[in-house]
C-alpha distance (Angstrom), angle and dihedral (degrees) to the residues before:
residue distance angle dihedral
M1 . . .
Q2 3.80 . .
F3 3.81 89.2 .
I4 3.81 92.6 52.2
I5 3.80 91.1 49.8
L6 3.81 90.6 48.9
I7 3.82 90.8 52.3
A8 3.82 89.5 51.1
I9 3.82 91.7 47.8
I10 3.78 90.9 55.3
G11 3.79 99.1 31.8
L12 3.81 103.7 48.6
P13 3.84 97.1 60.4
L14 3.81 90.9 42.2
W15 3.80 91.1 51.5
A16 3.81 91.9 48.1
Q17 3.81 90.9 48.8
K18 3.80 92.0 49.4
N19 3.81 89.9 48.0
I20 3.81 94.7 51.9
M21 3.79 91.9 46.8
S22 3.81 89.6 51.7
V23 3.81 94.3 48.2
I24 3.80 94.3 44.4
G25 3.80 90.0 45.9
K26 3.80 90.1 54.1
Y27 3.80 96.7 47.5
S28 3.79 93.8 40.1
R29 3.78 85.2 69.8
V30 3.82 93.6 52.6
A31 3.80 112.6 85.3
I32 3.81 119.5 -145.8
Q33 3.78 116.5 -120.0
N34 3.81 96.2 -125.2
G35 3.82 91.1 58.5
M36 3.81 94.6 -133.5
T37 3.79 121.5 151.0
G38 3.79 123.7 -131.3
R39 3.79 88.7 -101.9
E40 3.79 92.6 52.3
V41 3.81 92.2 48.2
A42 3.80 91.1 51.4
E43 3.80 93.8 46.8
Y44 3.79 92.1 45.9
I45 3.80 93.9 54.4
L46 3.81 93.2 43.3
N47 3.80 90.6 50.6
Y48 3.80 95.2 49.5
E49 3.81 91.5 44.2
G50 3.81 88.4 56.5
I51 3.81 94.4 -117.5
T52 3.79 103.7 142.1
D53 3.81 101.4 159.8
V54 3.81 97.9 66.4
R55 3.82 121.1 89.5
V56 3.79 126.6 -155.2
Q57 3.79 114.6 -140.5
A58 3.79 140.4 166.3
I59 3.80 122.1 -112.0
G60 3.77 134.1 -175.4
G61 3.77 128.4 -100.4
S62 3.78 134.0 42.1
M63 3.83 125.2 -78.2
T64 3.82 87.7 6.8
D65 3.81 94.9 123.8
N66 3.80 114.6 138.1
F67 3.78 147.3 144.5
N68 3.79 114.7 -116.4
P69 3.83 110.9 -156.4
Q70 3.81 92.3 -172.0
N71 3.79 95.8 66.4
K72 3.82 94.7 15.8
T73 3.78 98.1 -122.0
V74 3.78 132.9 144.3
N75 3.79 101.7 -143.5
L76 3.79 116.2 -157.8
S77 3.79 126.4 -173.0
Q78 3.80 113.6 -119.3
T79 3.81 93.3 -104.8
V80 3.82 90.0 55.7
Y81 3.81 98.1 36.6
A82 3.81 95.4 58.1
S83 3.82 101.1 23.9
K84 3.80 122.6 107.4
S85 3.79 95.2 -156.5
I86 3.80 135.7 119.1
A87 3.80 89.7 -113.3
A88 3.80 92.4 52.9
A89 3.81 92.0 49.4
C90 3.82 90.6 50.1
I91 3.78 95.4 48.5
A92 3.81 92.8 45.4
A93 3.82 91.6 48.5
H94 3.81 90.9 47.3
E95 3.80 92.4 55.4
V96 3.79 89.7 46.5
G97 3.81 85.3 52.5
H98 3.79 87.4 62.4
A99 3.81 89.8 48.7
I100 3.82 89.3 53.3
Q101 3.81 89.9 49.0
H102 3.79 90.1 53.6
H103 3.80 92.4 44.9
Q104 3.82 91.7 51.9
G105 3.81 96.5 40.1
Y106 3.79 94.1 -117.5
S107 3.81 107.9 -154.3
G108 3.80 95.2 -137.6
L109 3.78 89.9 58.3
V110 3.80 90.7 50.6
V111 3.82 91.4 52.6
R112 3.80 92.6 47.8
N113 3.80 91.7 49.6
L114 3.82 90.5 52.1
I115 3.81 91.0 54.2
F116 3.80 95.4 43.4
P117 3.85 98.5 84.3
F118 3.81 90.6 54.2
A119 3.80 91.7 46.7
R120 3.81 91.6 48.8
T121 3.81 90.6 52.5
G122 3.79 90.0 44.8
G123 3.78 90.4 51.9
Q124 3.79 90.7 53.3
L125 3.79 95.5 47.9
A126 3.82 108.6 28.2
A127 3.81 101.4 82.0
V128 3.81 94.4 40.2
T129 3.80 96.4 47.9
I130 3.81 93.2 44.5
L131 3.81 91.5 50.2
L132 3.81 93.3 45.7
G133 3.79 90.0 47.0
L134 3.80 90.9 53.1
I135 3.81 93.2 46.8
S136 3.79 96.4 44.3
G137 3.79 97.0 36.6
F138 3.81 88.4 -130.7
T139 3.80 102.8 147.3
G140 3.80 93.7 -166.4
L141 3.81 90.8 61.4
F142 3.79 91.5 45.6
T143 3.81 90.9 50.2
F144 3.79 90.9 49.3
G145 3.81 88.3 54.2
I146 3.79 90.2 54.1
I147 3.81 89.6 50.4
C148 3.80 89.1 52.4
L149 3.79 89.5 50.9
T150 3.81 89.4 49.9
A151 3.81 89.3 56.6
I152 3.79 88.2 55.6
L153 3.81 90.3 50.0
L154 3.80 91.8 51.0
F155 3.80 89.7 53.0
Q156 3.79 91.2 48.3
V157 3.80 91.3 49.9
A158 3.82 90.7 48.0
T159 3.81 88.7 50.0
L160 3.81 93.5 57.8
P161 3.84 98.4 72.8
V162 3.81 89.6 42.5
E163 3.80 92.4 54.9
Y164 3.79 95.4 41.2
N165 3.81 90.6 48.1
A166 3.82 91.5 50.3
S167 3.81 89.2 51.4
D168 3.81 91.6 48.5
R169 3.79 89.5 50.4
A170 3.80 90.5 48.3
L171 3.81 93.6 53.8
E172 3.79 92.2 43.9
K173 3.82 93.0 51.5
L174 3.81 93.9 43.9
E175 3.81 88.7 53.7
H176 3.81 97.8 38.0
Y177 3.81 94.0 52.8
G178 3.80 93.2 40.9
L179 3.78 93.1 -119.8
L180 3.80 92.8 139.4
T181 3.78 131.4 33.1
S182 3.81 121.0 -122.4
G183 3.79 90.4 -99.1
E184 3.79 91.7 49.2
L185 3.80 90.7 49.3
N186 3.79 89.2 60.1
G187 3.80 89.6 58.1
A188 3.80 90.7 43.5
S189 3.79 90.3 54.9
K190 3.81 90.3 54.0
V191 3.81 91.8 51.0
L192 3.79 93.7 49.4
R193 3.82 94.1 44.3
A194 3.80 90.4 51.3
A195 3.81 90.4 50.1
A196 3.81 92.6 49.6
L197 3.79 89.8 49.0
T198 3.80 90.6 64.4
Y199 3.82 89.9 62.0
L200 3.80 92.3 47.2
M201 3.81 93.3 49.8
A202 3.81 91.0 47.9
A203 3.82 90.4 54.3
I204 3.81 92.5 47.0
S205 3.81 89.9 48.8
T206 3.80 91.7 52.7
F207 3.80 91.2 46.8
L208 3.80 91.4 51.7
N209 3.79 90.3 48.2
I210 3.80 90.3 54.6
I211 3.81 89.9 49.7
R212 3.81 89.4 50.1
L213 3.80 93.1 49.6
V214 3.80 93.0 46.7
G215 3.80 87.6 52.9
L216 3.81 90.3 51.4
A217 3.81 90.3 49.8
R218 3.80 90.8 55.0
D219 3.81 94.6 49.1
């Protein structure tokens, strides 16, 4: 049983990552009819939502797209920033969705931000304390590692509604402003669902890991 759980812990996130890469790869090759780049899509939505204090800029790397609330920037990887594809429009709109959340004080974002410091500490300590607990046989240290891992899980669970809400906002804005046709919206929905699935699989993987470790502690 432990072996099956371990396979799921490793396999689920890998499958979700492979799936999103496949879907994005497919729709990165499909140009949108309006000919707008990811940058233009992001700026268009921000402008019509009345958000004037957020900049759109290009950053390095791949799949590095994000919204930074500290300096109020929508950061798009080069392949999204300059691309005129369905995938680029989706990703740009999704990050703008986060900007809208921040602008409106979305409650889910507030909750996630409250949990983040605990999850960050948990991420720094979980693996080390679990390993030391196993080596030393000190159950208190091992248990503390599981608690740290639980903090990470709570953050991942809190992240789910934030990500799904940003995707819902993205689709709604892309449709509302006529940035994608009905056929293009179908592809956009697939891209955003695949992206959200990566967060869900990560949370399930962490949950299964906690179950596995609790089982080890009882043995």
